[in-house]
C-alpha positions as CSV (number, residue, x, y, z in Angstrom):
1,M,7.6,3.3,-29.8
2,A,9.0,-0.2,-30.0
3,R,10.5,0.1,-26.5
4,T,6.7,1.2,-25.4
5,Q,5.2,-1.4,-27.1
6,S,7.7,-4.0,-25.6
7,V,7.1,-2.7,-22.0
8,N,3.1,-2.5,-22.6
9,G,3.0,-6.4,-24.2
10,R,5.2,-7.7,-21.1
11,Y,4.3,-5.6,-18.2
12,L,0.6,-4.4,-18.8
13,P,-0.9,-7.8,-17.9
14,M,1.1,-7.6,-14.5
15,L,-0.1,-3.9,-13.7
16,V,-3.5,-5.0,-14.4
17,L,-3.4,-8.0,-12.2
18,L,-1.6,-6.2,-9.3
19,S,-4.3,-3.3,-9.4
20,L,-6.9,-6.2,-9.2
21,I,-5.1,-7.7,-6.1
22,W,-4.5,-4.5,-4.1
23,G,-8.0,-3.0,-5.2
24,S,-9.7,-6.3,-3.7
25,S,-7.8,-6.0,-0.4
26,F,-9.7,-3.2,0.9
27,M,-12.8,-5.4,0.3
28,F,-11.6,-8.3,1.8
29,I,-10.1,-5.9,5.0
30,K,-13.7,-4.9,5.6
31,V,-14.8,-8.4,5.5
32,A,-12.4,-9.7,7.9
33,D,-12.9,-6.6,10.2
34,R,-16.4,-8.0,10.8
35,Q,-15.2,-10.6,13.0
36,L,-11.8,-9.8,14.0
37,D,-9.9,-7.0,15.8
38,P,-7.5,-5.1,13.5
39,A,-4.8,-6.2,15.6
40,T,-5.6,-9.7,15.2
41,L,-6.2,-9.3,11.2
42,I,-3.0,-7.7,10.7
43,L,-1.1,-10.2,12.8
44,G,-2.6,-13.1,10.7
45,R,-2.0,-11.3,7.4
46,I,1.5,-10.4,8.0
47,A,2.8,-13.7,9.4
48,L,1.5,-15.3,6.3
49,A,3.2,-12.8,4.1
50,A,6.3,-13.2,6.3
51,V,6.3,-17.1,6.0
52,T,5.7,-17.0,2.1
53,L,8.2,-14.2,1.5
54,A,10.8,-16.3,3.8
55,I,10.2,-19.2,1.8
56,Y,10.9,-17.5,-1.4
57,V,13.8,-15.7,-0.3
58,A,15.5,-18.9,1.1
59,A,14.9,-20.6,-2.3
60,S,16.0,-17.6,-4.4
61,I,19.5,-16.5,-2.7
62,G,19.8,-19.4,0.1
63,G,19.1,-19.1,3.8
64,R,22.5,-18.2,4.8
65,A,22.7,-15.2,2.4
66,A,19.0,-14.2,4.0
67,L,20.5,-14.4,7.5
68,R,23.5,-12.2,6.2
69,E,21.4,-9.5,5.0
70,L,19.5,-9.4,8.4
71,R,22.5,-8.9,10.3
72,E,23.8,-6.1,8.3
73,H,20.5,-4.3,7.9
74,W,18.4,-5.0,11.1
75,L,18.1,-1.5,12.5
76,P,16.8,0.1,9.1
77,L,14.8,-3.0,8.7
78,V,12.8,-2.7,11.9
79,V,12.0,1.0,11.2
80,V,10.9,0.2,7.7
81,G,8.9,-2.7,8.9
82,L,7.4,-0.8,11.6
83,L,6.5,2.3,9.2
84,N,5.9,0.6,6.0
85,T,3.8,-2.4,7.2
86,A,2.8,-2.8,10.8
87,I,1.8,0.7,11.7
88,P,-0.3,1.6,8.3
89,F,-1.8,-1.8,8.2
90,W,-3.1,-1.6,11.7
91,L,-4.2,2.3,10.5
92,L,-6.1,1.0,7.4
93,S,-7.8,-2.1,9.2
94,W,-9.0,0.2,12.0
95,G,-10.1,2.9,9.6
96,E,-12.0,0.4,7.7
97,T,-14.1,-0.5,10.7
98,R,-15.7,3.3,10.2
99,I,-15.6,4.1,6.6
100,D,-16.1,2.3,3.4
101,S,-13.4,0.3,1.7
102,G,-13.8,2.4,-1.4
103,T,-13.0,5.6,0.3
104,A,-10.2,4.1,2.1
105,S,-8.6,3.3,-1.2
106,I,-9.0,6.6,-2.5
107,I,-7.3,8.3,0.6
108,Q,-4.5,5.4,0.2
109,A,-4.2,7.1,-3.5
110,S,-2.5,10.3,-1.7
111,V,0.8,8.3,-1.0
112,P,2.8,10.1,-3.3
113,I,1.5,13.2,-2.4
114,F,2.7,12.7,1.1
115,T,6.2,11.5,-0.3
116,V,6.6,14.6,-2.1
117,L,5.8,16.8,0.9
118,L,7.9,14.7,3.6
119,A,10.8,14.8,0.9
120,Y,10.7,18.3,0.6
121,G,10.5,19.0,4.4
122,F,13.2,16.2,5.6
123,F,15.0,14.5,2.5
124,H,16.6,17.5,0.6
125,E,18.1,15.3,-2.0
126,Q,14.8,14.1,-3.3
127,R,12.6,17.2,-2.8
128,V,10.9,18.8,-5.9
129,T,9.3,22.1,-6.7
130,G,7.4,24.2,-9.0
131,S,4.3,22.3,-10.6
132,R,5.1,19.2,-8.3
133,L,4.4,21.4,-5.3
134,V,1.0,22.7,-6.9
135,G,0.3,19.0,-7.3
136,V,0.6,18.7,-3.6
137,A,-1.7,21.3,-2.9
138,V,-4.5,19.6,-5.2
139,G,-4.0,16.3,-4.0
140,F,-4.5,17.8,-0.3
141,V,-7.6,19.6,-1.2
142,G,-8.9,16.1,-2.4
143,V,-7.7,14.5,1.0
144,A,-9.7,17.4,2.6
145,L,-12.7,17.0,0.9
146,L,-12.9,13.3,1.3
147,V,-12.2,13.6,5.3
148,G,-14.6,16.5,5.3
149,A,-17.3,14.6,3.6
150,Q,-17.5,12.1,6.3
151,P,-20.3,11.8,9.1
152,A,-19.0,13.0,12.3
153,G,-18.7,9.6,13.5
154,K,-16.6,8.5,10.7
155,I,-14.1,11.2,10.8
156,L,-11.5,9.6,12.7
157,G,-11.6,6.3,10.4
158,A,-10.7,8.6,7.7
159,V,-8.0,10.1,9.4
160,A,-6.5,6.9,10.5
161,V,-6.3,6.2,6.7
162,V,-4.5,9.4,6.1
163,G,-2.1,8.6,8.8
164,M,-1.6,5.2,6.9
165,A,-0.9,7.2,3.7
166,V,1.8,9.5,5.8
167,C,3.3,6.2,7.2
168,Y,3.7,4.6,3.7
169,A,5.2,7.8,2.3
170,A,7.9,7.9,5.0
171,G,8.5,4.1,4.5
172,G,9.0,4.7,0.8
173,L,11.5,7.2,1.3
174,L,13.6,5.1,3.9
175,I,13.3,1.9,2.0
176,R,15.4,2.5,-1.2
177,R,18.2,0.4,0.1
178,Y,16.4,-2.2,2.3
179,L,13.9,-4.2,0.4
180,S,13.7,-7.4,2.1
181,A,11.4,-10.1,3.1
182,A,12.3,-9.3,6.9
183,R,9.9,-6.2,6.8
184,P,6.6,-8.4,7.1
185,A,8.6,-10.7,9.7
186,V,9.4,-7.5,11.8
187,A,6.1,-6.4,11.6
188,A,4.6,-9.6,12.7
189,I,6.5,-9.5,15.9
190,A,5.7,-6.0,16.7
191,V,1.7,-6.7,16.4
192,L,2.3,-10.1,18.1
193,P,1.2,-9.4,21.8
194,A,-1.9,-7.0,20.7
195,G,-3.0,-9.7,17.9
196,V,-3.0,-12.6,20.4
197,I,-4.5,-10.5,23.3
198,R,-7.2,-9.3,20.9
199,A,-8.1,-12.7,19.1
200,P,-11.7,-13.8,19.3
201,S,-12.7,-16.4,21.5
202,T,-14.3,-18.4,18.9
203,V,-13.1,-19.6,15.4
204,P,-14.0,-17.1,12.9
205,D,-16.1,-18.3,10.0
206,A,-14.5,-19.5,6.5
207,K,-15.1,-16.1,5.0
208,T,-13.0,-14.5,7.8
209,I,-10.1,-16.9,7.5
210,G,-10.3,-16.9,3.7
211,S,-10.1,-13.2,3.7
212,V,-6.9,-13.2,5.9
213,V,-5.3,-16.0,3.9
214,F,-5.7,-14.3,0.9
215,L,-4.7,-10.6,2.2
216,G,-1.4,-12.4,3.5
217,I,-0.3,-14.8,1.0
218,V,-1.7,-13.0,-2.3
219,G,-2.6,-9.2,-1.2
220,T,1.0,-8.9,0.4
221,A,3.6,-11.6,-0.3
222,F,2.4,-12.1,-4.0
223,A,1.8,-8.6,-4.7
224,Y,5.0,-7.5,-3.3
225,L,7.0,-9.8,-5.7
226,L,5.0,-8.6,-8.5
227,F,5.2,-4.9,-7.7
228,F,9.2,-5.1,-7.9
229,T,9.2,-7.5,-10.8
230,I,7.4,-4.6,-12.5
231,I,9.9,-2.0,-11.0
232,A,13.0,-4.2,-12.2
233,G,11.7,-4.8,-15.9
234,A,10.0,-1.7,-16.5
235,G,11.1,1.2,-14.1
236,A,9.6,2.8,-11.2
237,S,7.4,5.3,-13.1
238,Y,5.8,2.5,-15.2
239,A,5.0,0.7,-11.9
240,S,3.8,3.5,-10.3
241,F,0.8,3.7,-12.5
242,V,-0.9,1.3,-10.3
243,T,-1.6,4.3,-7.9
244,Y,-4.3,5.2,-10.9
245,L,-5.7,2.0,-11.3
246,V,-6.2,0.8,-7.3
247,P,-8.8,3.3,-6.5
248,P,-11.4,2.8,-9.1
249,V,-11.1,-1.1,-8.7
250,A,-11.7,-0.9,-5.1
251,L,-14.6,1.4,-5.7
252,A,-16.2,-1.3,-8.0
253,Y,-15.4,-4.3,-5.6
254,G,-16.8,-2.3,-2.8
255,A,-20.2,-1.4,-5.1
256,I,-20.7,-5.0,-6.4
257,F,-19.8,-7.0,-3.6
258,L,-20.3,-4.9,-0.3
259,G,-23.1,-2.8,-1.5
260,E,-21.1,0.2,-0.9
261,G,-22.3,3.6,-2.7
262,V,-20.2,5.8,-4.8
263,G,-21.0,9.5,-3.7
264,G,-20.0,12.6,-5.5
265,A,-17.6,13.5,-2.9
266,A,-15.8,10.4,-3.4
267,V,-15.6,10.8,-7.3
268,A,-14.3,14.5,-6.7
269,G,-11.8,13.4,-3.9
270,L,-10.7,10.5,-6.4
271,M,-10.2,13.0,-9.4
272,L,-8.2,15.7,-7.3
273,I,-6.0,13.2,-5.5
274,L,-5.0,11.6,-8.9
275,G,-4.8,14.7,-10.3
276,G,-2.3,15.8,-7.8
277,V,-0.5,12.6,-7.9
278,A,0.1,13.1,-11.5
279,L,1.6,16.8,-11.0
280,G,3.4,16.0,-7.6
281,T,5.2,13.0,-9.3
282,G,5.9,14.4,-12.3
283,L,4.2,11.3,-13.7
284,S,2.7,12.5,-16.7
285,R,6.1,14.0,-18.0
286,R,8.4,10.8,-17.0
287,P,9.4,8.5,-19.6
288,W,9.0,4.9,-19.2
289,R,12.6,3.6,-18.4
290,R,14.4,0.6,-17.1
291,A,15.5,1.1,-13.6
292,S,19.2,0.8,-13.3
293,T,19.0,0.8,-9.4
294,V,16.3,-0.5,-7.2
295,P,14.2,2.8,-6.8
296,E,11.7,4.1,-4.2
297,P,8.3,2.6,-4.6
298,T,5.7,5.3,-4.8
299,F,2.9,3.1,-3.8
300,A,2.6,0.5,-1.0
301,A,2.0,-2.6,0.3
302,A,1.8,-2.0,0.7
303,P,1.8,-3.2,0.8
304,S,-0.1,-2.3,0.3
305,E,-1.7,-2.0,-0.6
306,P,-3.0,-1.6,1.0
307,S,-1.3,-3.3,0.3
């Protein structure tokens, strides 16, 4: 009991802050999408995050140590940088040009469901059985309900966000030993050509620029550091509760600031996805504990956030 109170007292404010940041990211993506091509948006976002994290890492462990880590792990960092940052960021930004930010946040909440599914198929040492597979089925029903409820012109946007969730899940399974500021840097290099080619011919307005700056420095760099601080101190199980908090926050932001409606399909899909996450990850039965090693992140970004 004392341990639970201690964890709550120290890390609950961090968890709430993280949910407020990642929840708002969907809104800021929607705002920036009005003037920027998704490739340009994510180039600015990831580049700002990479610079911020590089400064932090250099100050924390030193430039030489950071370069040594890059040389030793460059190949997995490239793979994870693409799967966990560049590709899903683009899919989310493109998807939000067609669907509401709140709907996108609900679909992203299915990341743990796809993590369980991919682990079952390809990462046998991490596969689960029993009630957790039931959770996968329940979560899929929620995703299918949300995608199917979209008008014909918006279905591809919803499918793109589902693809983002699959990328985050695959990246999360690969990232367990390769947490590094190099991931945003690799992603920035990957999207550089498209981002430059698709850049607008005129300077975007202050609202758009501010949205990109927030997404890069706060929504990505600071949020990553905050998320892994929670993991290191309270454990991955506790940190993964952010999965439950982000969609309602994003729905509220979208309704209040963007005038987006919250329909019955969105609410039903949210309940099914979060219920599936609870069963599929065993979250409801898992004790809060301090992690002895860096565990697999169950949400973002990543991100996400959208991370």
